[in-house]
Biopython code that builds the backbone (N, CA, C, O; Angstrom):
import numpy as np
from Bio.PDB.StructureBuilder import StructureBuilder

atoms = [
    (1, "UNK", "N", (94.420, 94.150, 108.087)),
    (1, "UNK", "CA", (92.912, 92.884, 107.979)),
    (1, "UNK", "C", (92.678, 92.420, 106.425)),
    (1, "UNK", "O", (92.241, 93.188, 105.568)),
    (2, "UNK", "N", (93.114, 90.730, 106.130)),
    (2, "UNK", "CA", (92.868, 89.937, 104.890)),
    (2, "UNK", "C", (91.332, 89.528, 104.878)),
    (2, "UNK", "O", (90.682, 88.876, 105.695)),
    (3, "UNK", "N", (90.959, 90.146, 103.644)),
    (3, "UNK", "CA", (90.181, 89.294, 102.894)),
    (3, "UNK", "C", (89.308, 88.684, 101.690)),
    (3, "UNK", "O", (89.005, 89.580, 100.902)),
    (4, "UNK", "N", (88.744, 87.241, 101.265)),
    (4, "UNK", "CA", (88.644, 86.762, 101.236)),
    (4, "UNK", "C", (87.643, 86.156, 100.214)),
    (4, "UNK", "O", (87.653, 84.925, 100.210)),
    (5, "UNK", "N", (86.389, 87.012, 98.952)),
    (5, "UNK", "CA", (84.852, 86.887, 98.654)),
    (5, "UNK", "C", (84.869, 85.976, 97.089)),
    (5, "UNK", "O", (85.471, 86.145, 96.028)),
    (6, "UNK", "N", (84.104, 85.185, 97.476)),
    (6, "UNK", "CA", (83.683, 84.447, 96.765)),
    (6, "UNK", "C", (82.906, 85.197, 95.621)),
    (6, "UNK", "O", (81.801, 85.570, 96.014)),
    (7, "UNK", "N", (83.114, 85.441, 94.632)),
    (7, "UNK", "CA", (82.400, 85.855, 93.518)),
    (7, "UNK", "C", (80.891, 85.648, 93.259)),
    (7, "UNK", "O", (80.123, 85.718, 94.218)),
    (8, "UNK", "N", (80.554, 85.468, 92.367)),
    (8, "UNK", "CA", (79.251, 85.547, 91.853)),
    (8, "UNK", "C", (78.257, 86.616, 90.587)),
    (8, "UNK", "O", (77.856, 87.777, 90.664)),
    (9, "UNK", "N", (78.150, 85.672, 89.598)),
    (9, "UNK", "CA", (77.827, 86.231, 88.314)),
    (9, "UNK", "C", (78.857, 86.627, 87.472)),
    (9, "UNK", "O", (78.472, 87.049, 86.382)),
    (10, "UNK", "N", (80.711, 86.607, 87.766)),
    (10, "UNK", "CA", (81.240, 86.883, 86.633)),
    (10, "UNK", "C", (82.081, 85.616, 87.095)),
    (10, "UNK", "O", (81.861, 84.767, 87.959)),
    (11, "UNK", "N", (83.699, 85.909, 85.704)),
    (11, "UNK", "CA", (84.475, 85.430, 85.468)),
    (11, "UNK", "C", (85.100, 85.164, 86.407)),
    (11, "UNK", "O", (85.089, 83.991, 86.780)),
    (12, "UNK", "N", (85.718, 85.947, 86.988)),
    (12, "UNK", "CA", (86.926, 85.611, 88.210)),
    (12, "UNK", "C", (86.017, 84.665, 89.218)),
    (12, "UNK", "O", (84.808, 84.552, 89.015)),
    (13, "UNK", "N", (86.274, 84.403, 89.646)),
    (13, "UNK", "CA", (86.398, 83.427, 90.951)),
    (13, "UNK", "C", (86.355, 84.343, 92.483)),
    (13, "UNK", "O", (85.529, 84.378, 93.396)),
    (14, "UNK", "N", (87.604, 85.004, 92.261)),
    (14, "UNK", "CA", (87.500, 85.255, 93.676)),
    (14, "UNK", "C", (87.930, 86.090, 93.682)),
    (14, "UNK", "O", (88.488, 86.196, 92.590)),
    (15, "UNK", "N", (88.253, 87.694, 94.785)),
    (15, "UNK", "CA", (88.562, 88.396, 95.075)),
    (15, "UNK", "C", (89.642, 88.404, 96.719)),
    (15, "UNK", "O", (88.942, 88.010, 97.652)),
    (16, "UNK", "N", (90.971, 88.727, 97.131)),
    (16, "UNK", "CA", (91.025, 88.625, 97.939)),
    (16, "UNK", "C", (92.026, 90.360, 98.183)),
    (16, "UNK", "O", (92.803, 90.829, 97.352)),
    (17, "UNK", "N", (91.722, 90.888, 99.335)),
    (17, "UNK", "CA", (92.324, 92.020, 99.618)),
    (17, "UNK", "C", (92.737, 92.297, 101.523)),
    (17, "UNK", "O", (92.555, 91.526, 102.466)),
    (18, "UNK", "N", (93.373, 93.799, 101.500)),
    (18, "UNK", "CA", (94.096, 93.912, 102.315)),
    (18, "UNK", "C", (92.756, 95.356, 103.040)),
    (18, "UNK", "O", (93.106, 96.493, 102.724)),
    (19, "UNK", "N", (91.871, 95.308, 103.602)),
    (19, "UNK", "CA", (92.188, 96.504, 104.304)),
    (19, "UNK", "C", (93.113, 96.935, 106.089)),
    (19, "UNK", "O", (93.459, 96.442, 107.162)),
    (20, "UNK", "N", (93.101, 98.110, 105.336)),
    (20, "UNK", "CA", (94.067, 98.229, 106.756)),
    (20, "UNK", "C", (93.700, 99.728, 106.956)),
    (20, "UNK", "O", (94.135, 100.551, 106.149)),
    (21, "UNK", "N", (92.926, 100.111, 107.985)),
    (21, "UNK", "CA", (93.191, 102.031, 108.561)),
    (21, "UNK", "C", (92.467, 102.531, 107.148)),
    (21, "UNK", "O", (92.844, 103.411, 106.375)),
    (22, "UNK", "N", (91.010, 101.456, 107.057)),
    (22, "UNK", "CA", (90.007, 102.236, 105.798)),
    (22, "UNK", "C", (91.036, 101.954, 104.423)),
    (22, "UNK", "O", (90.774, 102.214, 103.249)),
    (23, "UNK", "N", (92.055, 101.450, 104.882)),
    (23, "UNK", "CA", (92.503, 101.888, 103.089)),
    (23, "UNK", "C", (93.719, 100.050, 102.540)),
    (23, "UNK", "O", (94.762, 99.466, 102.835)),
    (24, "UNK", "N", (91.938, 99.930, 101.176)),
    (24, "UNK", "CA", (92.785, 99.085, 100.249)),
    (24, "UNK", "C", (94.109, 98.761, 99.435)),
    (24, "UNK", "O", (94.826, 99.547, 98.815)),
    (25, "UNK", "N", (94.253, 97.236, 99.624)),
    (25, "UNK", "CA", (96.023, 96.921, 99.158)),
    (25, "UNK", "C", (95.616, 95.385, 98.842)),
    (25, "UNK", "O", (94.725, 94.631, 99.233)),
    (26, "UNK", "N", (96.925, 95.270, 97.760)),
    (26, "UNK", "CA", (97.222, 93.486, 98.193)),
    (26, "UNK", "C", (96.250, 93.434, 96.850)),
    (26, "UNK", "O", (96.589, 92.272, 96.625)),
    (27, "UNK", "N", (95.405, 93.693, 95.862)),
    (27, "UNK", "CA", (93.710, 93.410, 95.380)),
    (27, "UNK", "C", (94.481, 92.421, 94.558)),
    (27, "UNK", "O", (95.661, 92.496, 94.214)),
    (28, "UNK", "N", (93.408, 91.270, 94.248)),
    (28, "UNK", "CA", (93.599, 89.727, 93.815)),
    (28, "UNK", "C", (92.504, 89.482, 93.499)),
    (28, "UNK", "O", (91.662, 88.976, 94.241)),
    (29, "UNK", "N", (92.293, 89.909, 91.968)),
    (29, "UNK", "CA", (91.462, 88.224, 91.514)),
    (29, "UNK", "C", (91.972, 87.424, 91.607)),
    (29, "UNK", "O", (93.066, 87.411, 92.173)),
    (30, "UNK", "N", (91.279, 86.145, 90.973)),
    (30, "UNK", "CA", (91.360, 85.147, 90.918)),
    (30, "UNK", "C", (90.416, 84.329, 90.621)),
    (30, "UNK", "O", (89.475, 83.812, 91.224)),
    (31, "UNK", "N", (91.336, 84.277, 88.351)),
    (31, "UNK", "CA", (90.362, 83.993, 86.723)),
    (31, "UNK", "C", (90.191, 85.544, 86.370)),
    (31, "UNK", "O", (90.906, 86.537, 86.501)),
    (32, "UNK", "N", (89.468, 85.402, 86.082)),
    (32, "UNK", "CA", (88.537, 86.834, 85.039)),
    (32, "UNK", "C", (89.214, 87.164, 83.719)),
    (32, "UNK", "O", (89.640, 86.319, 82.931)),
    (33, "UNK", "N", (89.276, 88.622, 83.544)),
    (33, "UNK", "CA", (89.862, 89.206, 82.938)),
    (33, "UNK", "C", (90.749, 89.847, 82.630)),
    (33, "UNK", "O", (90.499, 90.823, 81.922)),
    (34, "UNK", "N", (92.999, 89.422, 83.258)),
    (34, "UNK", "CA", (93.255, 88.796, 83.627)),
    (34, "UNK", "C", (93.965, 90.474, 83.314)),
    (34, "UNK", "O", (94.470, 90.990, 84.311)),
    (35, "UNK", "N", (93.999, 91.077, 82.356)),
    (35, "UNK", "CA", (94.920, 92.391, 82.227)),
    (35, "UNK", "C", (94.046, 93.876, 82.585)),
    (35, "UNK", "O", (94.523, 95.006, 82.688)),
    (36, "UNK", "N", (92.688, 93.466, 82.722)),
    (36, "UNK", "CA", (91.632, 94.391, 83.024)),
    (36, "UNK", "C", (92.182, 94.786, 84.334)),
    (36, "UNK", "O", (92.643, 95.833, 84.788)),
    (37, "UNK", "N", (91.869, 92.958, 85.036)),
    (37, "UNK", "CA", (91.624, 93.386, 86.597)),
    (37, "UNK", "C", (92.686, 92.876, 86.970)),
    (37, "UNK", "O", (92.452, 92.288, 88.026)),
    (38, "UNK", "N", (94.091, 92.740, 86.589)),
    (38, "UNK", "CA", (95.221, 93.491, 87.199)),
    (38, "UNK", "C", (95.539, 95.444, 87.673)),
    (38, "UNK", "O", (96.045, 95.996, 88.650)),
    (39, "UNK", "N", (94.707, 96.107, 85.933)),
    (39, "UNK", "CA", (94.615, 97.521, 85.769)),
    (39, "UNK", "C", (93.623, 98.233, 86.817)),
    (39, "UNK", "O", (93.774, 99.418, 87.114)),
    (40, "UNK", "N", (92.287, 97.194, 87.521)),
    (40, "UNK", "CA", (91.423, 98.163, 88.164)),
    (40, "UNK", "C", (92.226, 97.064, 90.073)),
    (40, "UNK", "O", (91.794, 97.349, 91.190)),
    (41, "UNK", "N", (92.686, 96.604, 89.973)),
    (41, "UNK", "CA", (93.992, 96.465, 91.688)),
    (41, "UNK", "C", (94.284, 97.285, 91.564)),
    (41, "UNK", "O", (93.682, 98.078, 92.288)),
    (42, "UNK", "N", (95.568, 98.062, 90.489)),
    (42, "UNK", "CA", (96.701, 99.174, 90.419)),
    (42, "UNK", "C", (95.747, 100.540, 90.903)),
    (42, "UNK", "O", (96.271, 101.313, 91.706)),
    (43, "UNK", "N", (94.455, 100.809, 90.450)),
    (43, "UNK", "CA", (94.276, 101.636, 90.142)),
    (43, "UNK", "C", (93.538, 101.625, 91.875)),
    (43, "UNK", "O", (93.715, 102.668, 92.504)),
    (44, "UNK", "N", (92.920, 100.732, 92.436)),
    (44, "UNK", "CA", (92.130, 101.047, 93.716)),
    (44, "UNK", "C", (93.474, 100.623, 95.024)),
    (44, "UNK", "O", (93.344, 100.220, 96.180)),
    (45, "UNK", "N", (94.194, 100.803, 94.548)),
    (45, "UNK", "CA", (95.626, 100.722, 95.548)),
    (45, "UNK", "C", (96.544, 101.337, 96.603)),
    (45, "UNK", "O", (97.710, 101.368, 96.208)),
    (46, "UNK", "N", (96.373, 101.814, 97.780)),
    (46, "UNK", "CA", (96.473, 102.442, 98.649)),
    (46, "UNK", "C", (95.348, 103.595, 98.374)),
    (46, "UNK", "O", (95.720, 104.707, 98.749)),
    (47, "UNK", "N", (93.540, 103.530, 97.567)),
    (47, "UNK", "CA", (92.812, 104.605, 97.952)),
    (47, "UNK", "C", (92.092, 104.558, 99.347)),
    (47, "UNK", "O", (92.992, 104.650, 100.181)),
    (48, "UNK", "N", (91.393, 104.501, 99.710)),
    (48, "UNK", "CA", (90.551, 104.190, 101.131)),
    (48, "UNK", "C", (89.627, 103.715, 100.301)),
    (48, "UNK", "O", (89.327, 104.193, 99.207)),
    (49, "UNK", "N", (88.926, 102.259, 101.098)),
    (49, "UNK", "CA", (88.475, 101.262, 100.576)),
    (49, "UNK", "C", (86.272, 102.150, 100.785)),
    (49, "UNK", "O", (85.219, 101.712, 100.321)),
    (50, "UNK", "N", (86.424, 102.857, 101.272)),
    (50, "UNK", "CA", (85.102, 103.106, 100.720)),
    (50, "UNK", "C", (85.001, 104.389, 99.751)),
    (50, "UNK", "O", (83.875, 104.885, 99.781)),
    (51, "UNK", "N", (85.605, 104.823, 99.185)),
    (51, "UNK", "CA", (86.032, 105.684, 98.100)),
    (51, "UNK", "C", (85.879, 104.684, 97.056)),
    (51, "UNK", "O", (85.027, 105.119, 96.281)),
    (52, "UNK", "N", (86.285, 103.590, 96.683)),
    (52, "UNK", "CA", (86.786, 102.537, 95.940)),
    (52, "UNK", "C", (85.239, 101.515, 95.787)),
    (52, "UNK", "O", (84.921, 100.590, 95.038)),
    (53, "UNK", "N", (84.545, 102.242, 96.908)),
    (53, "UNK", "CA", (83.205, 100.939, 96.966)),
    (53, "UNK", "C", (82.282, 102.177, 96.353)),
    (53, "UNK", "O", (81.621, 101.887, 95.356)),
    (54, "UNK", "N", (82.201, 103.240, 96.753)),
    (54, "UNK", "CA", (80.860, 104.580, 96.133)),
    (54, "UNK", "C", (81.143, 104.259, 94.528)),
    (54, "UNK", "O", (80.275, 103.920, 93.723)),
    (55, "UNK", "N", (83.022, 104.506, 94.154)),
    (55, "UNK", "CA", (83.232, 104.350, 92.617)),
    (55, "UNK", "C", (82.635, 103.473, 91.945)),
    (55, "UNK", "O", (81.914, 103.973, 91.082)),
    (56, "UNK", "N", (82.628, 101.763, 91.992)),
    (56, "UNK", "CA", (82.683, 100.662, 91.321)),
    (56, "UNK", "C", (81.527, 100.271, 91.331)),
    (56, "UNK", "O", (80.960, 99.711, 90.393)),
    (57, "UNK", "N", (80.736, 100.716, 93.158)),
    (57, "UNK", "CA", (79.380, 99.890, 92.977)),
    (57, "UNK", "C", (77.876, 99.794, 91.268)),
    (57, "UNK", "O", (77.561, 100.731, 90.534)),
    (58, "UNK", "N", (77.582, 98.987, 91.245)),
    (58, "UNK", "CA", (76.915, 99.237, 90.125)),
    (58, "UNK", "C", (77.255, 99.226, 88.802)),
    (58, "UNK", "O", (76.470, 99.491, 87.892)),
    (59, "UNK", "N", (78.823, 98.817, 88.619)),
    (59, "UNK", "CA", (78.979, 98.263, 87.337)),
    (59, "UNK", "C", (78.867, 97.177, 87.152)),
    (59, "UNK", "O", (79.136, 96.306, 87.980)),
    (60, "UNK", "N", (78.320, 96.935, 85.696)),
    (60, "UNK", "CA", (78.149, 96.243, 85.178)),
    (60, "UNK", "C", (78.081, 95.711, 83.957)),
    (60, "UNK", "O", (77.554, 96.400, 83.083)),
    (61, "UNK", "N", (78.708, 94.071, 83.537)),
    (61, "UNK", "CA", (79.769, 94.008, 82.688)),
    (61, "UNK", "C", (78.810, 93.415, 81.010)),
    (61, "UNK", "O", (79.207, 92.287, 80.719)),
    (62, "UNK", "N", (77.978, 93.828, 80.218)),
    (62, "UNK", "CA", (77.382, 93.212, 79.447)),
    (62, "UNK", "C", (76.035, 93.400, 79.820)),
    (62, "UNK", "O", (75.417, 94.449, 79.999)),
    (63, "UNK", "N", (75.671, 92.221, 79.911)),
    (63, "UNK", "CA", (73.924, 92.011, 80.160)),
    (63, "UNK", "C", (74.311, 91.526, 81.048)),
    (63, "UNK", "O", (73.924, 90.375, 81.251)),
    (64, "UNK", "N", (75.084, 92.036, 81.837)),
    (64, "UNK", "CA", (75.079, 91.105, 83.497)),
    (64, "UNK", "C", (74.578, 91.277, 84.334)),
    (64, "UNK", "O", (73.784, 90.481, 83.833)),
    (65, "UNK", "N", (74.086, 91.580, 85.386)),
    (65, "UNK", "CA", (73.671, 93.095, 86.583)),
    (65, "UNK", "C", (74.259, 92.657, 87.565)),
    (65, "UNK", "O", (73.676, 92.318, 88.595)),
    (66, "UNK", "N", (75.621, 92.595, 87.370)),
    (66, "UNK", "CA", (77.615, 92.575, 88.362)),
    (66, "UNK", "C", (78.566, 92.569, 87.047)),
    (66, "UNK", "O", (78.585, 92.373, 85.832)),
    (67, "UNK", "N", (79.250, 92.886, 88.047)),
    (67, "UNK", "CA", (80.682, 92.736, 87.151)),
    (67, "UNK", "C", (81.642, 92.689, 87.701)),
    (67, "UNK", "O", (81.338, 92.935, 88.868)),
    (68, "UNK", "N", (83.155, 92.450, 87.614)),
    (68, "UNK", "CA", (84.244, 92.205, 88.782)),
    (68, "UNK", "C", (84.997, 93.390, 89.549)),
    (68, "UNK", "O", (85.874, 93.245, 90.401)),
    (69, "UNK", "N", (84.457, 94.628, 89.055)),
    (69, "UNK", "CA", (84.316, 95.966, 90.166)),
    (69, "UNK", "C", (83.032, 96.162, 91.148)),
    (69, "UNK", "O", (83.001, 96.657, 92.274)),
    (70, "UNK", "N", (81.578, 95.401, 90.055)),
    (70, "UNK", "CA", (80.935, 95.676, 91.073)),
    (70, "UNK", "C", (80.757, 94.397, 92.717)),
    (70, "UNK", "O", (80.040, 94.475, 93.715)),
    (71, "UNK", "N", (81.897, 93.248, 92.229)),
    (71, "UNK", "CA", (81.742, 92.499, 92.943)),
    (71, "UNK", "C", (82.698, 93.006, 94.086)),
    (71, "UNK", "O", (82.265, 93.173, 95.226)),
    (72, "UNK", "N", (84.401, 93.315, 93.650)),
    (72, "UNK", "CA", (84.917, 94.374, 94.184)),
    (72, "UNK", "C", (84.427, 94.752, 95.493)),
    (72, "UNK", "O", (84.730, 94.384, 96.628)),
    (73, "UNK", "N", (83.299, 95.873, 94.879)),
    (73, "UNK", "CA", (82.552, 96.913, 95.859)),
    (73, "UNK", "C", (81.498, 96.238, 97.257)),
    (73, "UNK", "O", (81.314, 96.658, 98.399)),
    (74, "UNK", "N", (80.892, 94.865, 96.414)),
    (74, "UNK", "CA", (80.582, 94.004, 97.116)),
    (74, "UNK", "C", (81.290, 93.362, 98.133)),
    (74, "UNK", "O", (80.799, 92.955, 99.186)),
    (75, "UNK", "N", (82.027, 93.312, 97.915)),
    (75, "UNK", "CA", (82.606, 92.766, 99.057)),
    (75, "UNK", "C", (84.106, 93.561, 99.864)),
    (75, "UNK", "O", (84.773, 92.980, 100.720)),
    (76, "UNK", "N", (84.391, 94.923, 99.373)),
    (76, "UNK", "CA", (84.428, 95.623, 100.318)),
    (76, "UNK", "C", (83.641, 96.477, 101.162)),
    (76, "UNK", "O", (84.072, 97.071, 102.150)),
    (77, "UNK", "N", (81.951, 96.523, 100.532)),
    (77, "UNK", "CA", (80.444, 96.849, 101.891)),
    (77, "UNK", "C", (81.077, 95.749, 102.596)),
    (77, "UNK", "O", (81.804, 96.269, 103.442)),
    (78, "UNK", "N", (81.155, 94.535, 102.663)),
    (78, "UNK", "CA", (80.823, 93.392, 103.802)),
    (78, "UNK", "C", (81.876, 93.533, 104.332)),
    (78, "UNK", "O", (82.055, 93.095, 105.469)),
    (79, "UNK", "N", (82.912, 94.224, 103.600)),
    (79, "UNK", "CA", (84.546, 93.726, 104.678)),
    (79, "UNK", "C", (84.551, 95.074, 105.303)),
    (79, "UNK", "O", (84.999, 95.015, 106.448)),
    (80, "UNK", "N", (84.241, 96.137, 104.974)),
    (80, "UNK", "CA", (83.408, 98.149, 105.707)),
    (80, "UNK", "C", (82.483, 97.288, 107.585)),
    (80, "UNK", "O", (82.556, 97.516, 108.793)),
    (81, "UNK", "N", (81.710, 96.269, 106.624)),
    (81, "UNK", "CA", (80.457, 96.443, 108.028)),
    (81, "UNK", "C", (80.955, 94.894, 109.214)),
    (81, "UNK", "O", (80.777, 94.817, 110.429)),
    (82, "UNK", "N", (81.608, 93.829, 108.250)),
    (82, "UNK", "CA", (82.497, 92.663, 108.604)),
    (82, "UNK", "C", (83.040, 93.673, 110.299)),
    (82, "UNK", "O", (82.623, 93.441, 111.434)),
    (83, "UNK", "N", (84.063, 94.765, 109.870)),
    (83, "UNK", "CA", (85.064, 95.530, 110.601)),
    (83, "UNK", "C", (84.219, 96.540, 111.450)),
    (83, "UNK", "O", (84.801, 97.106, 112.375)),
    (84, "UNK", "N", (83.171, 96.759, 111.266)),
    (84, "UNK", "CA", (82.039, 97.255, 111.742)),
    (84, "UNK", "C", (82.597, 99.575, 111.709)),
    (84, "UNK", "O", (81.779, 100.412, 112.091)),
]
sb = StructureBuilder()
sb.init_structure("model")
sb.init_model(0)
sb.init_chain("A")
sb.init_seg("    ")
for serial, (resi, resn, name, xyz) in enumerate(atoms, 1):
    if name == "N":
        sb.init_residue(resn, " ", resi, " ")
    sb.init_atom(name, np.array(xyz, "f"), 0.0, 1.0, " ", f" {name:<3s}", serial, name[0])
structure = sb.get_structure()
């Protein structure tokens, strides 16, 4: 299933991704630090979504209370809850 998540507190504005059979793929950040976010997208491709969520949750950027990886973790959590 495809998901679109509007981020808050980060330079990126949105994260689009797919979760099928618990595996995350097609992660795309809109806005933000292009190279870093492409790298994160490649690193999480094909991994279990729950594992990625646990790994990235709580990551901060500078003095912000969140980051693009943290927002991805939040988005994954919502997607997994939605799927039940």
